[in-house]
C-alpha positions, 0 to 999 in steps of 0.5 A: 500500500502506498499512501501519504497523509501529506499528499494534499499539502504537497499538491498545494505546495505547503510542504516547503520552508517558505512563508508561514512554515508551510501555510498558504502563500499570501494572496492565494485563493483556494476554491473547494468544490463538492457535491451532495454525494461527496462532501469536501468539508474535510479539506477546510478542516485540514487547512484550518488545522494546519493554519492554527498549528503551533509552528505556524502561528497563523490566524483563521477568520471563519465565515460560517453559513452551514453550521454553528461553532460547536460543529467545527469545534467537535470535528477539529478536536478529533483532529487534535485542534482546540478551536475554543482555545484558539478563539480565546487567544484571538487566533480563531475568529468565528463569524456566525452567519446563522444568527444574522437575520436577513430579509425574507424578501428582496428589499432595496439595498438590504442585501448589499448592506448585509454583505457590506456588514459581513465584509466589515466584520471580516475587515475588523478581524483582519485588523485585530489579527494584524496588530500587536502580537499577531502582526506577523501571523498569516491570516486565512479567511475561510467561507463555508459555504458560498452557495448558502451566501448566494441564497442569503443574497436572494440569488444575486450573483452580482452581489456575491461576486462583488463581495468576493472581489472585495475579499480578494482585494483584502487578501492582496492588501493584507497578505491573507489567503482565502479558502471558499467551499462551494456546492457545485451541483445545486445550481440549475444548468443555466445559472451554474456557468456564470458563478462557477466560471468566475470562481474558477477564474479567481482561484489559484487552486481548485480542489474538487471532491467527487464520487468514484467513477466506479461507484460506491466502495467500502474503503474509498469514499471519493476522489479528489482532484487538485488543480494548480492554475498558472504553473510557469513551465517551459516559458509558458503558463500551464495548469497542473492537476493531481488526482487522489482517492480518499477515505474519511476517518474518525480522526482525519482523512487518508489520501492515496493514489488511485490503484495503490490501496490493497 
């Protein structure tokens, strides 16, 4: 059997000795796409744990639209990461969007004001993380998940894209990275191309979690494709893709190359 727990890190270029001791590089945008049959949430959990590890000293600003804090705290504890402790020490900033009341119907400027308020909360957390003892810590902004944010915005793709562009501008100005989870298969065919094409265009890495082509297997829960965009090779920019199979376990996920599981 030939497998490694660091395959995802290697595909994302997180195993080197560069900025942050292996954290995502400043300004990087990572898009995680999944579907109803195969969740990609474990990728977010892995990146949060890595950003908060003691040897990296990073800070995470987590925008939660899917689950309450207790959900992530329980999962990360199983991975050996105490979110409650990091929250107390201002290394983990949790923005609970489940408690935010948005209008049930589209009102003039209401959606825009709601997203501006959300961006203001992110900006405030970035400023806190960039001051004092945290001035040298790498900041990761994580959104779970964007498809729900679009629902909150009453299907306004323009408002969601404007919000994302502001976040990306913030990452470039404040040396942050941005990680976005999005459910690919919830959109009607006519709506999907515009939003998804913009997301893929904005991302430096696209990580796609899908079911196995061969169907359900007892010891393999899905396949993961990591696309690194714009790799400079032989005087031209080319995309590089890595493909893995994975099995989600109680205390983490095991990644391995197709055909190597005995």
